[in-house]
Backbone as XML, in Angstrom:
<?xml version="1.0"?>
<chain id="A" units="angstrom">
  <residue number="1" name="UNK">
    <atom name="N" x="0.730" y="-1.546" z="-0.111"/>
    <atom name="CA" x="-0.079" y="0.353" z="-0.086"/>
    <atom name="C" x="0.973" y="1.413" z="0.157"/>
  </residue>
  <residue number="2" name="UNK">
    <atom name="N" x="0.652" y="2.178" z="-0.491"/>
    <atom name="CA" x="1.059" y="3.278" z="-0.816"/>
    <atom name="C" x="1.263" y="4.675" z="0.422"/>
  </residue>
  <residue number="3" name="UNK">
    <atom name="N" x="0.220" y="4.314" z="0.971"/>
    <atom name="CA" x="-0.333" y="4.874" z="2.568"/>
    <atom name="C" x="-0.381" y="4.398" z="3.223"/>
  </residue>
  <residue number="4" name="UNK">
    <atom name="N" x="0.124" y="5.081" z="4.340"/>
    <atom name="CA" x="-0.230" y="4.555" z="5.977"/>
    <atom name="C" x="-1.514" y="5.138" z="6.240"/>
  </residue>
  <residue number="5" name="UNK">
    <atom name="N" x="-2.325" y="4.823" z="7.043"/>
    <atom name="CA" x="-3.756" y="5.479" z="7.031"/>
    <atom name="C" x="-4.154" y="4.554" z="8.645"/>
  </residue>
  <residue number="6" name="UNK">
    <atom name="N" x="-5.015" y="6.202" z="9.009"/>
    <atom name="CA" x="-5.807" y="5.601" z="10.379"/>
    <atom name="C" x="-6.957" y="6.400" z="9.899"/>
  </residue>
  <residue number="7" name="UNK">
    <atom name="N" x="-8.530" y="5.930" z="10.513"/>
    <atom name="CA" x="-9.738" y="6.870" z="10.466"/>
    <atom name="C" x="-9.959" y="6.564" z="11.560"/>
  </residue>
  <residue number="8" name="UNK">
    <atom name="N" x="-10.657" y="7.750" z="12.211"/>
    <atom name="CA" x="-10.788" y="8.214" z="13.641"/>
    <atom name="C" x="-12.417" y="8.839" z="13.614"/>
  </residue>
  <residue number="9" name="UNK">
    <atom name="N" x="-12.979" y="9.083" z="14.142"/>
    <atom name="CA" x="-14.464" y="9.471" z="14.725"/>
    <atom name="C" x="-14.127" y="11.070" z="14.899"/>
  </residue>
  <residue number="10" name="UNK">
    <atom name="N" x="-12.921" y="11.212" z="15.084"/>
    <atom name="CA" x="-12.451" y="13.104" z="15.750"/>
    <atom name="C" x="-13.243" y="13.846" z="14.447"/>
  </residue>
  <residue number="11" name="UNK">
    <atom name="N" x="-13.198" y="15.077" z="15.141"/>
    <atom name="CA" x="-13.765" y="16.130" z="14.025"/>
    <atom name="C" x="-12.563" y="16.284" z="13.387"/>
  </residue>
  <residue number="12" name="UNK">
    <atom name="N" x="-12.954" y="17.214" z="11.899"/>
    <atom name="CA" x="-11.895" y="17.149" z="11.308"/>
    <atom name="C" x="-10.365" y="17.929" z="11.748"/>
  </residue>
  <residue number="13" name="UNK">
    <atom name="N" x="-11.270" y="19.061" z="12.716"/>
    <atom name="CA" x="-9.910" y="20.088" z="13.415"/>
    <atom name="C" x="-9.506" y="19.428" z="14.274"/>
  </residue>
  <residue number="14" name="UNK">
    <atom name="N" x="-10.117" y="18.413" z="15.187"/>
    <atom name="CA" x="-9.589" y="17.697" z="16.139"/>
    <atom name="C" x="-8.280" y="16.667" z="15.313"/>
  </residue>
  <residue number="15" name="UNK">
    <atom name="N" x="-8.497" y="15.714" z="14.630"/>
    <atom name="CA" x="-7.728" y="15.535" z="13.931"/>
    <atom name="C" x="-6.515" y="15.635" z="13.111"/>
  </residue>
  <residue number="16" name="UNK">
    <atom name="N" x="-6.764" y="17.144" z="12.629"/>
    <atom name="CA" x="-5.628" y="17.755" z="12.218"/>
    <atom name="C" x="-4.607" y="18.464" z="13.192"/>
  </residue>
  <residue number="17" name="UNK">
    <atom name="N" x="-5.294" y="18.482" z="14.244"/>
    <atom name="CA" x="-4.460" y="19.363" z="15.753"/>
    <atom name="C" x="-3.593" y="17.854" z="16.119"/>
  </residue>
  <residue number="18" name="UNK">
    <atom name="N" x="-4.352" y="16.825" z="16.500"/>
    <atom name="CA" x="-3.653" y="15.509" z="16.803"/>
    <atom name="C" x="-3.053" y="14.944" z="15.753"/>
  </residue>
  <residue number="19" name="UNK">
    <atom name="N" x="-2.813" y="15.004" z="14.662"/>
    <atom name="CA" x="-1.919" y="14.689" z="14.109"/>
    <atom name="C" x="-0.526" y="15.456" z="14.093"/>
  </residue>
  <residue number="20" name="UNK">
    <atom name="N" x="-0.744" y="16.724" z="14.062"/>
    <atom name="CA" x="0.332" y="17.295" z="13.919"/>
    <atom name="C" x="1.201" y="17.799" z="15.352"/>
  </residue>
  <residue number="21" name="UNK">
    <atom name="N" x="0.537" y="17.308" z="16.166"/>
    <atom name="CA" x="0.834" y="17.063" z="17.833"/>
    <atom name="C" x="1.955" y="15.812" z="17.659"/>
  </residue>
  <residue number="22" name="UNK">
    <atom name="N" x="1.324" y="14.520" z="16.782"/>
    <atom name="CA" x="1.995" y="13.583" z="17.017"/>
    <atom name="C" x="3.323" y="13.478" z="16.349"/>
  </residue>
  <residue number="23" name="UNK">
    <atom name="N" x="2.906" y="14.162" z="14.889"/>
    <atom name="CA" x="4.076" y="14.536" z="14.144"/>
    <atom name="C" x="5.356" y="14.909" z="15.013"/>
  </residue>
  <residue number="24" name="UNK">
    <atom name="N" x="5.000" y="16.190" z="15.387"/>
    <atom name="CA" x="6.012" y="16.481" z="16.342"/>
    <atom name="C" x="6.852" y="16.284" z="17.170"/>
  </residue>
  <residue number="25" name="UNK">
    <atom name="N" x="5.949" y="15.236" z="17.895"/>
    <atom name="CA" x="6.835" y="14.303" z="19.068"/>
    <atom name="C" x="7.438" y="13.131" z="18.588"/>
  </residue>
  <residue number="26" name="UNK">
    <atom name="N" x="7.399" y="12.963" z="17.024"/>
    <atom name="CA" x="8.143" y="11.849" z="16.709"/>
    <atom name="C" x="9.407" y="12.499" z="15.703"/>
  </residue>
  <residue number="27" name="UNK">
    <atom name="N" x="9.451" y="14.010" z="15.937"/>
    <atom name="CA" x="10.748" y="14.368" z="15.217"/>
    <atom name="C" x="10.219" y="15.066" z="13.855"/>
  </residue>
  <residue number="28" name="UNK">
    <atom name="N" x="9.017" y="15.153" z="13.518"/>
    <atom name="CA" x="8.693" y="15.809" z="12.437"/>
    <atom name="C" x="8.092" y="17.303" z="12.447"/>
  </residue>
  <residue number="29" name="UNK">
    <atom name="N" x="8.185" y="18.465" z="11.331"/>
    <atom name="CA" x="7.683" y="19.718" z="11.297"/>
    <atom name="C" x="6.839" y="19.485" z="10.195"/>
  </residue>
  <residue number="30" name="UNK">
    <atom name="N" x="6.065" y="20.302" z="10.160"/>
    <atom name="CA" x="4.837" y="20.799" z="9.088"/>
    <atom name="C" x="5.775" y="21.876" z="8.166"/>
  </residue>
  <residue number="31" name="UNK">
    <atom name="N" x="6.163" y="21.357" z="6.886"/>
    <atom name="CA" x="7.035" y="22.557" z="5.996"/>
    <atom name="C" x="5.949" y="23.314" z="5.156"/>
  </residue>
  <residue number="32" name="UNK">
    <atom name="N" x="4.905" y="22.414" z="4.765"/>
    <atom name="CA" x="3.996" y="23.095" z="3.748"/>
    <atom name="C" x="2.557" y="22.696" z="4.204"/>
  </residue>
  <residue number="33" name="UNK">
    <atom name="N" x="1.699" y="23.665" z="3.596"/>
    <atom name="CA" x="-0.096" y="23.257" z="3.844"/>
    <atom name="C" x="-0.445" y="23.582" z="2.667"/>
  </residue>
  <residue number="34" name="UNK">
    <atom name="N" x="-1.385" y="22.497" z="2.435"/>
    <atom name="CA" x="-2.502" y="23.143" z="0.849"/>
    <atom name="C" x="-3.822" y="22.720" z="1.595"/>
  </residue>
  <residue number="35" name="UNK">
    <atom name="N" x="-4.829" y="23.650" z="1.651"/>
    <atom name="CA" x="-6.199" y="23.798" z="1.923"/>
    <atom name="C" x="-6.787" y="23.258" z="0.559"/>
  </residue>
  <residue number="36" name="UNK">
    <atom name="N" x="-7.106" y="21.883" z="0.276"/>
    <atom name="CA" x="-7.665" y="21.622" z="-1.024"/>
    <atom name="C" x="-9.027" y="21.888" z="-1.108"/>
  </residue>
  <residue number="37" name="UNK">
    <atom name="N" x="-9.671" y="22.273" z="-0.108"/>
    <atom name="CA" x="-10.851" y="22.450" z="-0.261"/>
    <atom name="C" x="-11.108" y="24.059" z="-0.632"/>
  </residue>
  <residue number="38" name="UNK">
    <atom name="N" x="-10.217" y="24.673" z="-0.060"/>
    <atom name="CA" x="-10.410" y="26.311" z="-0.231"/>
    <atom name="C" x="-9.913" y="26.478" z="-1.708"/>
  </residue>
  <residue number="39" name="UNK">
    <atom name="N" x="-8.471" y="25.892" z="-2.152"/>
    <atom name="CA" x="-7.972" y="26.371" z="-3.208"/>
    <atom name="C" x="-8.419" y="25.706" z="-4.300"/>
  </residue>
  <residue number="40" name="UNK">
    <atom name="N" x="-9.361" y="24.553" z="-4.291"/>
    <atom name="CA" x="-10.091" y="24.047" z="-5.665"/>
    <atom name="C" x="-11.539" y="24.988" z="-5.818"/>
  </residue>
  <residue number="41" name="UNK">
    <atom name="N" x="-11.862" y="25.495" z="-4.593"/>
    <atom name="CA" x="-12.773" y="26.467" z="-4.818"/>
    <atom name="C" x="-12.672" y="28.038" z="-5.426"/>
  </residue>
  <residue number="42" name="UNK">
    <atom name="N" x="-11.467" y="28.182" z="-4.935"/>
    <atom name="CA" x="-10.695" y="29.554" z="-5.629"/>
    <atom name="C" x="-10.191" y="29.696" z="-6.617"/>
  </residue>
  <residue number="43" name="UNK">
    <atom name="N" x="-9.486" y="28.207" z="-7.124"/>
    <atom name="CA" x="-9.744" y="28.596" z="-8.319"/>
    <atom name="C" x="-10.074" y="27.859" z="-9.696"/>
  </residue>
  <residue number="44" name="UNK">
    <atom name="N" x="-10.774" y="26.911" z="-9.454"/>
    <atom name="CA" x="-11.861" y="26.379" z="-10.164"/>
    <atom name="C" x="-13.486" y="26.355" z="-10.070"/>
  </residue>
  <residue number="45" name="UNK">
    <atom name="N" x="-13.609" y="26.823" z="-8.756"/>
    <atom name="CA" x="-15.119" y="27.019" z="-8.340"/>
    <atom name="C" x="-15.807" y="25.520" z="-8.133"/>
  </residue>
  <residue number="46" name="UNK">
    <atom name="N" x="-14.948" y="24.579" z="-7.581"/>
    <atom name="CA" x="-15.467" y="23.279" z="-7.163"/>
    <atom name="C" x="-15.396" y="22.965" z="-5.664"/>
  </residue>
  <residue number="47" name="UNK">
    <atom name="N" x="-16.443" y="22.368" z="-5.312"/>
    <atom name="CA" x="-16.517" y="22.276" z="-3.938"/>
    <atom name="C" x="-16.008" y="20.903" z="-3.471"/>
  </residue>
  <residue number="48" name="UNK">
    <atom name="N" x="-15.456" y="20.428" z="-2.447"/>
    <atom name="CA" x="-14.888" y="19.333" z="-2.362"/>
    <atom name="C" x="-15.246" y="19.368" z="-0.608"/>
  </residue>
  <residue number="49" name="UNK">
    <atom name="N" x="-15.344" y="18.076" z="-0.063"/>
    <atom name="CA" x="-15.046" y="17.983" z="1.178"/>
    <atom name="C" x="-13.848" y="18.578" z="1.989"/>
  </residue>
  <residue number="50" name="UNK">
    <atom name="N" x="-13.767" y="18.897" z="3.194"/>
    <atom name="CA" x="-12.678" y="19.266" z="3.755"/>
    <atom name="C" x="-11.588" y="18.172" z="3.731"/>
  </residue>
  <residue number="51" name="UNK">
    <atom name="N" x="-10.214" y="19.079" z="3.047"/>
    <atom name="CA" x="-8.921" y="18.178" z="2.821"/>
    <atom name="C" x="-7.770" y="18.663" z="2.600"/>
  </residue>
  <residue number="52" name="UNK">
    <atom name="N" x="-7.262" y="18.567" z="3.769"/>
    <atom name="CA" x="-6.049" y="19.360" z="3.725"/>
    <atom name="C" x="-4.552" y="18.248" z="3.480"/>
  </residue>
  <residue number="53" name="UNK">
    <atom name="N" x="-3.793" y="18.985" z="2.974"/>
    <atom name="CA" x="-2.225" y="17.773" z="2.657"/>
    <atom name="C" x="-1.295" y="18.885" z="3.600"/>
  </residue>
  <residue number="54" name="UNK">
    <atom name="N" x="-0.858" y="18.473" z="4.244"/>
    <atom name="CA" x="0.742" y="18.734" z="5.114"/>
    <atom name="C" x="1.985" y="18.000" z="4.795"/>
  </residue>
  <residue number="55" name="UNK">
    <atom name="N" x="3.006" y="18.653" z="4.757"/>
    <atom name="CA" x="4.044" y="18.421" z="3.968"/>
    <atom name="C" x="4.990" y="18.293" z="5.325"/>
  </residue>
  <residue number="56" name="UNK">
    <atom name="N" x="5.078" y="16.996" z="5.705"/>
    <atom name="CA" x="5.866" y="16.975" z="7.036"/>
    <atom name="C" x="7.496" y="16.296" z="6.692"/>
  </residue>
  <residue number="57" name="UNK">
    <atom name="N" x="8.233" y="16.702" z="7.619"/>
    <atom name="CA" x="9.864" y="16.369" z="7.391"/>
    <atom name="C" x="10.448" y="16.603" z="8.648"/>
  </residue>
  <residue number="58" name="UNK">
    <atom name="N" x="11.525" y="15.287" z="8.813"/>
    <atom name="CA" x="12.276" y="14.842" z="9.711"/>
    <atom name="C" x="13.681" y="15.627" z="9.029"/>
  </residue>
  <residue number="59" name="UNK">
    <atom name="N" x="14.424" y="16.663" z="9.823"/>
    <atom name="CA" x="15.474" y="17.096" z="9.377"/>
    <atom name="C" x="16.400" y="16.232" z="9.550"/>
  </residue>
  <residue number="60" name="UNK">
    <atom name="N" x="16.756" y="15.467" z="10.552"/>
    <atom name="CA" x="17.632" y="14.261" z="10.393"/>
    <atom name="C" x="17.884" y="13.692" z="9.279"/>
  </residue>
  <residue number="61" name="UNK">
    <atom name="N" x="16.310" y="12.808" z="8.962"/>
    <atom name="CA" x="16.355" y="11.874" z="7.899"/>
    <atom name="C" x="16.353" y="12.907" z="6.526"/>
  </residue>
  <residue number="62" name="UNK">
    <atom name="N" x="16.184" y="13.768" z="6.236"/>
    <atom name="CA" x="16.394" y="14.835" z="5.302"/>
    <atom name="C" x="17.780" y="14.906" z="5.120"/>
  </residue>
  <residue number="63" name="UNK">
    <atom name="N" x="18.567" y="15.054" z="6.042"/>
    <atom name="CA" x="19.964" y="15.741" z="5.720"/>
    <atom name="C" x="20.502" y="13.976" z="5.438"/>
  </residue>
  <residue number="64" name="UNK">
    <atom name="N" x="20.096" y="13.145" z="5.965"/>
    <atom name="CA" x="20.702" y="11.935" z="6.007"/>
    <atom name="C" x="20.361" y="11.466" z="4.508"/>
  </residue>
  <residue number="65" name="UNK">
    <atom name="N" x="19.403" y="11.553" z="4.050"/>
    <atom name="CA" x="18.947" y="11.082" z="2.631"/>
    <atom name="C" x="19.641" y="11.882" z="1.163"/>
  </residue>
  <residue number="66" name="UNK">
    <atom name="N" x="19.830" y="13.362" z="1.609"/>
    <atom name="CA" x="20.356" y="14.011" z="0.782"/>
    <atom name="C" x="21.980" y="13.358" z="0.661"/>
  </residue>
  <residue number="67" name="UNK">
    <atom name="N" x="22.801" y="13.384" z="1.647"/>
    <atom name="CA" x="23.864" y="12.998" z="1.830"/>
    <atom name="C" x="24.355" y="11.771" z="0.842"/>
  </residue>
  <residue number="68" name="UNK">
    <atom name="N" x="23.110" y="11.090" z="0.872"/>
    <atom name="CA" x="23.119" y="9.717" z="0.179"/>
    <atom name="C" x="22.525" y="9.817" z="-1.630"/>
  </residue>
  <residue number="69" name="UNK">
    <atom name="N" x="21.574" y="10.219" z="-1.608"/>
    <atom name="CA" x="21.142" y="10.848" z="-2.846"/>
    <atom name="C" x="20.689" y="12.430" z="-3.009"/>
  </residue>
  <residue number="70" name="UNK">
    <atom name="N" x="21.142" y="13.145" z="-4.079"/>
    <atom name="CA" x="21.265" y="14.218" z="-4.150"/>
    <atom name="C" x="19.884" y="14.739" z="-4.584"/>
  </residue>
  <residue number="71" name="UNK">
    <atom name="N" x="19.343" y="14.083" z="-5.494"/>
    <atom name="CA" x="18.098" y="14.549" z="-5.961"/>
    <atom name="C" x="16.840" y="14.256" z="-5.277"/>
  </residue>
  <residue number="72" name="UNK">
    <atom name="N" x="16.692" y="13.589" z="-3.850"/>
    <atom name="CA" x="15.955" y="12.928" z="-3.102"/>
    <atom name="C" x="14.770" y="14.063" z="-2.810"/>
  </residue>
  <residue number="73" name="UNK">
    <atom name="N" x="15.118" y="15.142" z="-2.787"/>
    <atom name="CA" x="14.080" y="16.265" z="-2.674"/>
    <atom name="C" x="12.993" y="16.168" z="-3.417"/>
  </residue>
  <residue number="74" name="UNK">
    <atom name="N" x="12.941" y="15.768" z="-4.913"/>
    <atom name="CA" x="12.134" y="15.232" z="-5.272"/>
    <atom name="C" x="10.956" y="14.272" z="-4.506"/>
  </residue>
  <residue number="75" name="UNK">
    <atom name="N" x="11.394" y="13.748" z="-3.680"/>
    <atom name="CA" x="10.652" y="12.979" z="-3.079"/>
    <atom name="C" x="10.115" y="13.701" z="-1.707"/>
  </residue>
  <residue number="76" name="UNK">
    <atom name="N" x="10.437" y="14.644" z="-1.231"/>
    <atom name="CA" x="10.095" y="15.091" z="0.081"/>
    <atom name="C" x="9.449" y="16.385" z="-0.297"/>
  </residue>
  <residue number="77" name="UNK">
    <atom name="N" x="8.849" y="16.596" z="0.968"/>
    <atom name="CA" x="8.449" y="16.204" z="2.151"/>
    <atom name="C" x="7.708" y="14.924" z="1.990"/>
  </residue>
  <residue number="78" name="UNK">
    <atom name="N" x="7.487" y="14.236" z="3.224"/>
    <atom name="CA" x="6.080" y="13.406" z="3.506"/>
    <atom name="C" x="4.968" y="14.008" z="3.589"/>
  </residue>
  <residue number="79" name="UNK">
    <atom name="N" x="4.000" y="13.480" z="2.223"/>
    <atom name="CA" x="2.900" y="14.316" z="2.534"/>
    <atom name="C" x="2.092" y="13.620" z="3.826"/>
  </residue>
  <residue number="80" name="UNK">
    <atom name="N" x="0.911" y="14.225" z="3.897"/>
    <atom name="CA" x="-0.062" y="13.765" z="5.491"/>
    <atom name="C" x="-1.384" y="14.486" z="4.615"/>
  </residue>
  <residue number="81" name="UNK">
    <atom name="N" x="-2.072" y="13.752" z="4.345"/>
    <atom name="CA" x="-3.388" y="14.058" z="4.321"/>
    <atom name="C" x="-4.703" y="13.664" z="5.354"/>
  </residue>
  <residue number="82" name="UNK">
    <atom name="N" x="-5.447" y="14.935" z="5.321"/>
    <atom name="CA" x="-6.603" y="14.570" z="6.575"/>
    <atom name="C" x="-7.596" y="15.043" z="5.407"/>
  </residue>
  <residue number="83" name="UNK">
    <atom name="N" x="-8.818" y="13.830" z="5.736"/>
    <atom name="CA" x="-9.949" y="13.827" z="4.375"/>
    <atom name="C" x="-10.905" y="13.795" z="5.239"/>
  </residue>
  <residue number="84" name="UNK">
    <atom name="N" x="-12.101" y="14.901" z="5.180"/>
    <atom name="CA" x="-13.474" y="14.306" z="5.739"/>
    <atom name="C" x="-14.224" y="13.163" z="4.926"/>
  </residue>
  <residue number="85" name="UNK">
    <atom name="N" x="-14.767" y="12.281" z="5.639"/>
    <atom name="CA" x="-15.347" y="11.396" z="4.923"/>
    <atom name="C" x="-16.621" y="11.688" z="4.458"/>
  </residue>
  <residue number="86" name="UNK">
    <atom name="N" x="-17.052" y="12.854" z="5.270"/>
    <atom name="CA" x="-18.182" y="13.165" z="5.367"/>
    <atom name="C" x="-19.490" y="12.019" z="5.899"/>
  </residue>
  <residue number="87" name="UNK">
    <atom name="N" x="-19.206" y="11.086" z="6.690"/>
    <atom name="CA" x="-20.146" y="9.865" z="7.135"/>
    <atom name="C" x="-19.753" y="9.911" z="8.800"/>
  </residue>
  <residue number="88" name="UNK">
    <atom name="N" x="-19.220" y="10.776" z="9.434"/>
    <atom name="CA" x="-18.754" y="11.148" z="10.891"/>
    <atom name="C" x="-17.154" y="10.551" z="10.797"/>
  </residue>
  <residue number="89" name="UNK">
    <atom name="N" x="-16.409" y="9.973" z="9.823"/>
    <atom name="CA" x="-15.159" y="9.504" z="10.133"/>
    <atom name="C" x="-14.140" y="10.922" z="9.187"/>
  </residue>
  <residue number="90" name="UNK">
    <atom name="N" x="-12.937" y="10.641" z="9.732"/>
    <atom name="CA" x="-11.842" y="11.378" z="8.916"/>
    <atom name="C" x="-10.501" y="10.413" z="8.788"/>
  </residue>
  <residue number="91" name="UNK">
    <atom name="N" x="-10.133" y="10.587" z="7.633"/>
    <atom name="CA" x="-8.979" y="9.679" z="7.563"/>
    <atom name="C" x="-7.589" y="10.658" z="7.278"/>
  </residue>
  <residue number="92" name="UNK">
    <atom name="N" x="-6.938" y="10.018" z="8.255"/>
    <atom name="CA" x="-5.276" y="10.632" z="8.093"/>
    <atom name="C" x="-4.632" y="9.623" z="7.579"/>
  </residue>
  <residue number="93" name="UNK">
    <atom name="N" x="-3.647" y="10.084" z="6.529"/>
    <atom name="CA" x="-3.192" y="9.064" z="5.604"/>
    <atom name="C" x="-1.906" y="9.963" z="5.342"/>
  </residue>
  <residue number="94" name="UNK">
    <atom name="N" x="-0.626" y="8.997" z="5.671"/>
    <atom name="CA" x="0.721" y="9.744" z="5.343"/>
    <atom name="C" x="1.251" y="8.570" z="4.181"/>
  </residue>
  <residue number="95" name="UNK">
    <atom name="N" x="1.952" y="9.243" z="3.349"/>
    <atom name="CA" x="2.969" y="8.461" z="2.424"/>
    <atom name="C" x="3.626" y="7.411" z="3.156"/>
  </residue>
  <residue number="96" name="UNK">
    <atom name="N" x="3.766" y="6.473" z="2.482"/>
    <atom name="CA" x="4.196" y="5.240" z="3.014"/>
    <atom name="C" x="6.306" y="5.389" z="2.481"/>
  </residue>
  <residue number="97" name="UNK">
    <atom name="N" x="6.881" y="5.805" z="3.044"/>
    <atom name="CA" x="8.232" y="6.109" z="2.603"/>
    <atom name="C" x="8.785" y="4.927" z="2.229"/>
  </residue>
  <residue number="98" name="UNK">
    <atom name="N" x="8.279" y="3.650" z="2.417"/>
    <atom name="CA" x="9.324" y="2.488" z="2.039"/>
    <atom name="C" x="8.798" y="2.233" z="0.329"/>
  </residue>
  <residue number="99" name="UNK">
    <atom name="N" x="7.601" y="2.389" z="0.400"/>
    <atom name="CA" x="7.008" y="2.383" z="-1.257"/>
    <atom name="C" x="7.635" y="3.207" z="-1.982"/>
  </residue>
  <residue number="100" name="UNK">
    <atom name="N" x="7.326" y="4.589" z="-1.490"/>
    <atom name="CA" x="7.819" y="5.755" z="-2.352"/>
    <atom name="C" x="8.945" y="5.565" z="-2.705"/>
  </residue>
  <residue number="101" name="UNK">
    <atom name="N" x="10.094" y="5.507" z="-2.025"/>
    <atom name="CA" x="11.715" y="5.506" z="-2.131"/>
    <atom name="C" x="12.216" y="4.307" z="-2.762"/>
  </residue>
  <residue number="102" name="UNK">
    <atom name="N" x="11.184" y="3.185" z="-2.856"/>
    <atom name="CA" x="11.913" y="2.423" z="-3.995"/>
    <atom name="C" x="12.200" y="2.522" z="-5.208"/>
  </residue>
  <residue number="103" name="UNK">
    <atom name="N" x="11.358" y="3.556" z="-5.709"/>
    <atom name="CA" x="11.412" y="4.271" z="-7.140"/>
    <atom name="C" x="12.966" y="4.580" z="-7.281"/>
  </residue>
  <residue number="104" name="UNK">
    <atom name="N" x="13.796" y="5.033" z="-6.134"/>
    <atom name="CA" x="14.939" y="6.191" z="-5.875"/>
    <atom name="C" x="16.251" y="4.891" z="-6.696"/>
  </residue>
  <residue number="105" name="UNK">
    <atom name="N" x="15.995" y="3.734" z="-6.079"/>
    <atom name="CA" x="16.852" y="2.659" z="-6.554"/>
    <atom name="C" x="18.379" y="3.123" z="-6.098"/>
  </residue>
  <residue number="106" name="UNK">
    <atom name="N" x="18.246" y="3.202" z="-4.735"/>
    <atom name="CA" x="19.485" y="3.303" z="-4.095"/>
    <atom name="C" x="19.336" y="2.677" z="-2.736"/>
  </residue>
  <residue number="107" name="UNK">
    <atom name="N" x="20.206" y="1.753" z="-2.760"/>
    <atom name="CA" x="20.062" y="0.834" z="-1.176"/>
    <atom name="C" x="20.502" y="1.139" z="-0.253"/>
  </residue>
  <residue number="108" name="UNK">
    <atom name="N" x="20.986" y="2.335" z="-0.344"/>
    <atom name="CA" x="21.432" y="3.459" z="0.918"/>
    <atom name="C" x="20.412" y="3.925" z="1.530"/>
  </residue>
  <residue number="109" name="UNK">
    <atom name="N" x="19.339" y="4.241" z="0.687"/>
    <atom name="CA" x="18.239" y="5.084" z="1.366"/>
    <atom name="C" x="17.081" y="4.133" z="1.951"/>
  </residue>
  <residue number="110" name="UNK">
    <atom name="N" x="17.387" y="2.902" z="1.647"/>
    <atom name="CA" x="16.048" y="1.870" z="2.313"/>
    <atom name="C" x="16.067" y="2.025" z="3.832"/>
  </residue>
  <residue number="111" name="UNK">
    <atom name="N" x="17.387" y="1.925" z="4.508"/>
    <atom name="CA" x="17.243" y="2.156" z="5.655"/>
    <atom name="C" x="16.617" y="3.169" z="6.371"/>
  </residue>
  <residue number="112" name="UNK">
    <atom name="N" x="16.738" y="4.429" z="5.999"/>
    <atom name="CA" x="16.020" y="5.527" z="6.031"/>
    <atom name="C" x="14.364" y="5.330" z="6.218"/>
  </residue>
  <residue number="113" name="UNK">
    <atom name="N" x="14.152" y="5.074" z="4.820"/>
    <atom name="CA" x="12.882" y="5.020" z="4.805"/>
    <atom name="C" x="12.059" y="4.107" z="5.555"/>
  </residue>
  <residue number="114" name="UNK">
    <atom name="N" x="12.514" y="3.069" z="5.819"/>
    <atom name="CA" x="12.213" y="1.859" z="7.030"/>
    <atom name="C" x="12.035" y="2.421" z="8.364"/>
  </residue>
  <residue number="115" name="UNK">
    <atom name="N" x="13.259" y="3.315" z="9.103"/>
    <atom name="CA" x="13.158" y="4.239" z="9.872"/>
    <atom name="C" x="11.826" y="5.207" z="10.160"/>
  </residue>
  <residue number="116" name="UNK">
    <atom name="N" x="11.740" y="5.900" z="9.038"/>
    <atom name="CA" x="11.055" y="7.147" z="8.949"/>
    <atom name="C" x="9.234" y="6.604" z="8.826"/>
  </residue>
  <residue number="117" name="UNK">
    <atom name="N" x="8.973" y="5.339" z="8.353"/>
    <atom name="CA" x="7.821" y="4.429" z="8.443"/>
    <atom name="C" x="7.798" y="4.334" z="9.647"/>
  </residue>
  <residue number="118" name="UNK">
    <atom name="N" x="8.467" y="3.827" z="10.627"/>
    <atom name="CA" x="8.339" y="3.267" z="11.652"/>
    <atom name="C" x="7.755" y="4.576" z="12.674"/>
  </residue>
  <residue number="119" name="UNK">
    <atom name="N" x="8.268" y="5.586" z="12.440"/>
    <atom name="CA" x="8.067" y="6.889" z="13.121"/>
    <atom name="C" x="6.362" y="7.374" z="12.865"/>
  </residue>
  <residue number="120" name="UNK">
    <atom name="N" x="6.245" y="7.414" z="11.652"/>
    <atom name="CA" x="5.036" y="7.920" z="11.060"/>
    <atom name="C" x="3.952" y="6.727" z="11.228"/>
  </residue>
  <residue number="121" name="UNK">
    <atom name="N" x="4.297" y="5.723" z="11.466"/>
    <atom name="CA" x="3.421" y="4.656" z="12.245"/>
    <atom name="C" x="3.029" y="5.035" z="13.687"/>
  </residue>
  <residue number="122" name="UNK">
    <atom name="N" x="4.040" y="5.450" z="14.344"/>
    <atom name="CA" x="3.681" y="5.628" z="15.909"/>
    <atom name="C" x="2.729" y="7.155" z="15.871"/>
  </residue>
  <residue number="123" name="UNK">
    <atom name="N" x="3.249" y="7.888" z="15.006"/>
    <atom name="CA" x="2.362" y="9.189" z="14.702"/>
    <atom name="C" x="0.854" y="8.838" z="14.731"/>
  </residue>
  <residue number="124" name="UNK">
    <atom name="N" x="0.511" y="7.817" z="13.764"/>
    <atom name="CA" x="-0.883" y="8.071" z="13.036"/>
    <atom name="C" x="-1.475" y="7.027" z="14.158"/>
  </residue>
  <residue number="125" name="UNK">
    <atom name="N" x="-0.634" y="6.482" z="15.226"/>
    <atom name="CA" x="-0.937" y="5.606" z="16.273"/>
    <atom name="C" x="-1.566" y="6.354" z="17.626"/>
  </residue>
  <residue number="126" name="UNK">
    <atom name="N" x="-1.436" y="7.700" z="17.555"/>
    <atom name="CA" x="-1.330" y="8.101" z="18.694"/>
    <atom name="C" x="-2.856" y="9.447" z="18.738"/>
  </residue>
  <residue number="127" name="UNK">
    <atom name="N" x="-3.467" y="9.134" z="17.274"/>
    <atom name="CA" x="-4.358" y="10.013" z="17.056"/>
    <atom name="C" x="-5.838" y="8.729" z="17.534"/>
  </residue>
  <residue number="128" name="UNK">
    <atom name="N" x="-6.612" y="9.911" z="18.267"/>
    <atom name="CA" x="-7.844" y="9.367" z="19.287"/>
    <atom name="C" x="-8.891" y="8.741" z="18.289"/>
  </residue>
</chain>
């Protein structure tokens, strides 16, 4: 599976807050944020459910990865989506770094991907 997922009955804003805190606790900061709902409404006048994309990055792993693979920035940061399923649940999903980084075809990156996946899974587990 190309993503890690947790479905919760928290509100959208509660799920967003909890994943932000959980990511910080495991060493990730949020570098980018896209409000897809607002963007699509503003750009093409289309309505979708509440949907945010957060770009999460662990600076230590980013640094180590860049040392081994100069163009790895194409694959960074790790995207996190928060999607209101409009049925009383919210999905919080994170790119699976092991799957995503297989395309890099650099064996020196694989250990980083595994460690990052473990950290991201632990962040998802913290969501109520």
